[in-house]
C-alpha positions in Angstrom: -52.0 96.1 -253.2 -50.5 98.7 -251.0 -46.7 99.2 -251.3 -44.2 101.5 -249.6 -40.8 102.0 -251.2 -39.7 105.3 -249.6 -36.5 105.2 -247.5 -36.8 108.2 -245.3 -38.8 108.7 -242.1 -41.3 106.4 -240.6 -43.1 104.4 -243.3 -46.8 103.5 -242.6 -48.9 101.3 -244.8 -52.6 101.4 -243.7 -55.5 99.8 -245.4 -58.3 101.8 -243.8 -57.7 104.7 -241.5 -60.3 106.5 -239.3 -59.4 109.4 -237.0 -62.6 111.3 -236.3 -66.3 111.2 -236.4 -68.4 107.9 -236.4 -67.5 105.4 -239.0 -68.8 101.9 -239.9 -66.1 99.7 -241.4 -67.6 96.5 -242.6 -67.1 93.7 -245.1 -63.6 94.6 -246.4 -61.0 92.1 -247.6 -57.5 93.7 -246.6 -54.3 92.0 -247.7 -51.2 92.3 -249.9 -49.1 95.0 -248.1 -45.5 95.4 -249.0 -42.8 97.5 -247.2 -39.2 97.8 -248.3 -36.9 97.3 -245.3 -35.0 100.4 -244.3 -33.2 101.8 -241.3 -36.3 103.6 -240.3 -39.4 102.0 -238.7 -42.0 100.5 -241.0 -45.6 100.0 -240.0 -48.5 97.9 -241.6 -52.1 98.2 -240.2 -55.0 96.6 -241.8 -57.5 98.9 -240.1 -56.5 101.8 -237.8 -58.9 103.8 -235.7 -56.9 106.6 -234.0 -59.9 108.8 -233.1 -63.7 109.0 -233.1 -66.1 106.1 -232.8 -65.3 103.1 -234.8 -67.8 100.1 -235.6 -65.7 97.3 -237.1 -67.5 94.2 -238.3 -67.3 91.4 -240.8 -63.8 92.4 -242.0 -61.3 89.8 -243.3 -57.7 90.9 -242.8 -54.5 89.0 -243.9 -51.1 90.6 -243.3 -47.5 89.5 -243.3 -47.3 88.7 -247.0 -47.0 90.8 -250.0 -49.3 90.6 -253.1 -47.6 87.6 -254.5 -47.9 85.7 -251.2 -44.2 86.1 -250.2 -43.6 86.8 -246.5 -42.8 90.3 -245.3 -39.9 89.4 -243.0 -38.6 92.8 -241.6 -41.6 95.0 -240.9 -41.1 96.8 -237.5 -44.8 96.7 -236.5 -47.8 94.8 -238.0 -51.4 94.9 -236.7 -54.5 93.5 -238.3 -56.6 96.1 -236.2 -54.8 98.9 -234.5 -56.8 101.2 -232.2 -55.8 104.2 -230.2 -59.1 106.1 -230.1 -60.2 107.3 -226.7 -63.8 107.2 -227.8 -65.9 104.0 -228.5 -64.6 101.1 -230.6 -66.7 98.0 -231.2 -65.0 95.1 -233.0 -67.5 92.4 -233.9 -67.3 89.3 -236.2 -63.8 90.1 -237.7 -61.4 87.4 -239.0 -57.7 88.3 -238.8 -54.7 86.2 -239.9 -51.1 87.3 -239.6 -48.5 85.1 -241.0 -45.0 84.6 -242.5 -42.0 82.6 -241.6 -38.4 83.7 -241.5 -39.1 86.9 -239.7 -35.9 88.8 -238.9 -37.3 91.9 -237.2 -40.4 93.5 -235.8 -43.4 92.5 -233.7 -47.0 91.9 -234.7 -50.5 91.9 -233.3 -53.7 90.5 -234.7 -55.5 93.1 -232.5 -53.9 95.9 -230.7 -55.5 98.4 -228.3 -52.9 101.1 -227.7 -54.7 103.4 -225.3 -56.0 103.3 -221.6 -59.1 105.4 -222.4 -62.3 104.8 -224.2 -64.9 102.1 -224.4 -63.9 99.0 -226.3 -66.2 96.1 -227.1 -64.5 93.0 -228.6 -66.6 90.0 -229.3 -67.2 87.2 -231.9 -63.7 87.7 -233.5 -61.0 85.4 -234.7 -57.5 86.6 -234.0 -54.8 84.4 -235.4 -51.0 85.2 -235.5 -48.8 82.5 -237.1 -45.7 84.8 -237.7 -42.5 83.0 -236.8 -39.1 84.3 -236.1 -35.8 83.2 -237.7 -33.1 85.3 -236.2 -35.6 87.9 -235.0 -36.5 88.6 -231.4 -39.9 90.2 -231.9 -43.1 89.0 -230.3 -46.2 88.0 -232.3 -49.4 88.4 -230.4 -53.0 87.3 -231.0 -54.4 89.9 -228.7 -52.6 92.9 -227.1 -54.4 95.6 -224.9 -53.2 98.5 -222.8 -56.1 97.9 -220.4 -58.9 95.4 -220.4 -61.7 96.3 -222.8 -65.2 97.1 -221.5 -66.3 93.8 -222.9 -64.2 91.0 -224.4 -65.7 87.6 -225.0 -66.7 84.9 -227.4 -63.5 85.3 -229.4 -61.1 82.7 -230.8 -57.4 83.2 -230.3 -54.5 81.4 -231.8 -50.7 82.2 -231.8 -48.1 79.7 -233.0 -44.6 79.8 -234.3 -41.4 81.1 -232.7 -42.2 84.3 -230.8 -45.9 83.6 -230.8 -47.7 84.9 -227.7 -51.4 84.5 -226.9 -52.0 87.7 -225.0 -50.5 90.8 -223.4 -51.9 93.3 -221.0 -49.7 96.3 -221.2 -46.5 94.3 -221.5 -47.4 91.5 -219.2 -47.5 88.5 -221.4 -49.8 85.5 -221.0 -49.2 82.2 -222.7 -52.5 80.6 -221.6 -56.1 81.4 -221.8 -56.4 80.9 -218.0 -53.7 83.4 -217.5 -55.4 85.8 -219.8 -58.8 85.4 -218.0 -57.1 86.2 -214.7 -55.3 89.2 -216.0 -58.5 90.6 -217.5 -60.6 89.9 -214.3 -63.5 87.9 -215.7 -63.4 88.8 -219.3 -63.3 86.1 -222.1 -64.9 83.5 -220.1 -66.5 82.1 -223.3 -63.6 82.5 -225.5 -61.3 79.7 -226.7 -57.8 79.0 -228.2 -57.4 76.9 -231.3 -57.1 76.8 -235.1 -60.3 78.2 -236.7 -59.6 76.2 -239.9 -59.5 79.0 -242.5 -59.8 77.9 -246.1 -56.5 79.4 -247.5 -55.0 82.1 -245.2 -51.5 82.0 -246.8 -52.5 82.0 -250.5 -51.5 85.0 -252.6 -55.2 85.8 -252.7 -56.2 84.8 -249.1 -59.5 83.1 -248.2 -60.6 83.5 -244.6 -63.8 81.7 -245.0 -64.2 78.7 -242.7 -63.7 75.0 -243.5 -65.5 72.3 -241.7 -65.0 71.3 -238.9 -64.5 74.6 -237.1 -64.7 75.8 -233.5 -66.4 79.0 -234.8 -69.6 77.0 -235.5 -72.4 78.2 -233.3 -70.3 79.3 -230.4 -70.6 83.1 -230.5 -73.3 85.5 -229.1 -75.8 87.4 -231.1 -74.9 91.1 -231.8 -78.1 93.1 -232.7 -76.2 95.4 -235.0 -74.6 92.6 -237.1 -77.2 90.5 -238.7 -75.3 89.2 -241.8 -71.8 88.2 -242.6 -68.9 89.2 -244.9 -70.8 87.7 -248.0 -74.2 89.2 -247.0 -75.5 85.9 -245.8 -78.1 86.2 -243.1 -76.6 84.9 -239.8 -79.9 83.7 -238.5 -80.2 81.4 -241.6 -77.1 79.4 -240.6 -76.5 78.2 -237.1 -76.5 81.3 -235.0 -74.2 82.6 -233.8 -70.9 81.8 -235.6 -67.6 83.6 -234.6 -65.8 85.5 -237.2 -66.7 87.2 -240.4 -68.0 84.1 -242.1 -71.3 82.5 -241.1 -71.4 78.8 -242.1 -73.2 75.6 -241.6 -70.3 73.4 -240.5 -69.4 70.6 -238.0 -68.3 72.1 -234.7 -65.0 71.3 -233.1 -64.7 72.0 -229.4 -61.8 74.1 -228.2 -63.7 75.8 -225.3 -63.3 75.2 -221.6 -66.3 75.7 -219.4 -66.5 79.0 -217.5 -67.0 78.7 -213.7 -68.1 81.5 -211.4 -68.6 80.7 -207.6 -70.7 82.4 -205.0 -68.9 84.2 -202.2 -68.6 82.1 -199.0 -68.0 84.0 -195.7 -65.5 83.0 -193.1 -67.0 80.6 -190.5 -66.0 79.8 -187.0 -65.8 76.2 -186.0 -64.4 74.4 -182.9 -66.0 71.0 -182.8 -68.5 68.9 -184.6 -69.1 69.4 -188.3 -70.5 72.2 -190.4 -72.3 72.3 -193.8 -71.2 74.9 -196.1 -73.3 75.7 -199.1 -71.6 76.6 -202.4 -73.3 77.6 -205.6 -71.5 77.6 -208.9 -72.5 78.8 -212.3 -71.0 76.7 -215.0 -71.4 77.3 -218.7 -69.7 76.0 -221.9 -69.6 77.7 -225.3 -68.6 74.4 -226.9 -70.1 71.1 -226.6 -71.9 71.7 -223.2 -71.5 70.5 -219.7 -71.5 66.7 -219.0 -74.2 65.1 -216.9 -74.6 62.0 -214.8 -71.4 60.4 -213.6 -69.3 63.0 -215.4 -71.0 66.1 -214.1 -68.8 68.8 -212.5 -67.5 67.8 -209.1 -66.2 70.0 -206.4 -62.8 68.9 -205.1 -61.4 70.2 -201.8 -58.8 69.7 -199.2 -57.3 71.5 -196.1 -54.2 73.3 -197.2 -52.5 73.6 -193.8 -52.7 72.5 -190.2 -54.2 69.3 -188.9 -57.7 67.9 -189.6 -59.1 66.4 -192.7 -59.2 66.0 -195.6 -55.4 66.9 -196.3 -55.6 64.9 -199.5 -57.9 66.0 -202.3 -61.5 64.7 -201.9 -64.6 65.5 -203.9 -68.3 65.9 -203.7 -71.0 65.8 -206.5 -73.6 68.6 -206.7 -76.6 68.1 -204.3 -78.8 69.8 -207.0 -78.6 71.4 -210.4 -80.9 73.8 -212.3 -79.8 74.8 -215.8 -76.2 76.2 -215.4 -76.5 76.4 -211.5 -74.8 73.7 -209.5 -75.4 73.5 -205.8 -72.9 71.8 -203.4 -73.0 71.1 -199.7 -69.5 70.8 -198.2 -69.7 68.9 -195.0 -66.5 69.6 -192.9 -65.2 68.4 -189.5 -64.3 70.8 -186.8 -60.8 72.3 -186.8 -58.7 73.8 -184.0 -56.5 76.1 -186.0 -57.1 78.7 -188.7 -56.6 77.2 -192.2 -58.0 77.8 -195.6 -59.9 75.3 -197.8 -58.7 74.9 -201.3 -61.2 73.9 -204.1 -61.1 73.2 -207.7 -63.6 72.0 -210.4 -63.3 68.9 -212.5 -65.5 67.9 -215.4 -65.8 65.2 -218.0 -63.5 62.3 -217.5 -61.3 64.1 -214.9 -60.5 66.9 -217.2 -59.7 70.0 -215.2 -61.7 73.0 -216.4 -60.9 75.7 -213.9 -58.4 75.6 -211.0 -59.1 78.4 -208.6 -56.9 77.1 -205.8 -54.5 80.1 -206.2 -56.9 82.7 -207.2 -59.8 82.4 -204.7 -59.7 81.6 -201.0 -63.2 80.3 -200.4 -63.2 79.3 -196.7 -61.1 80.1 -193.7 -62.0 78.5 -190.4 -61.0 80.0 -187.1 -61.6 78.9 -183.6 -64.9 80.0 -182.0 
């Protein structure tokens, strides 16, 4: 238990602090912080790296409750992991839960990067924030970064409750994973949003091991420097690679949307006749995989302006596939005015997986 009762100056309660050198912070259970509300700011950080190189792995952090399990409702700033180091920080396989209802003041962050410098690698983590306001106006983030990390992927995010927000990039908030991916320019393509199904995150003595089913099952990526879990269990002996601090053999639940990247298509001049445009897409899924047969990914397209066809959405199936590579041949009639072609991808029983209509202009035809 860490408790702060002073009533002058800024009050900080920090479980583990590193401000210089190279440190490995691993396999810690951090919880039970208590701060007495005052007129001065109060801070609670599970792990804080303000300088030097930090390697953070297999930690379980639960904040927002005191040692008895009662909510902390008026803490100015809570962060499971808080980093401002301008060096290298690697956060792998951590499980973080922030909770507490009836919050009257303060904001919170499961993970917060509060610097624009340094090399940050954030993979295979579970970041959950379920704090909920009651009269307060604070925001409660699963993930907050000043700038996008060097690598960020294979994470599970979850933010619920009044004031809950999935992600923020230096104050620009994003409520959806798609918005987060766009803001981070291609990061977190294999991450997901959903409840990881912790055993007992709100108990007086929290348990951030995983219940079955869980979306963390087998959906991470192997990290060569992290070969076991919080309990010392060898990760390769379960179903590698599980996300979070706990490696388990469990039933998987799918919260992941497939990731789609598309080859560049150059502008093409057309006056009459038809033209075949070859488009190659790479489509992967960290969850239950990509459907085949009648439900394999389709390319939908239409003309977005001017005359010609199709003006309504039409689709084509892939002409060939190889692993995660899908090839499409888009056969288009001649057009007489410049206009873009919008496309998007559909998968599994008409479920949209990636709408790039507004984020990527694939084709623009101009008169020859």
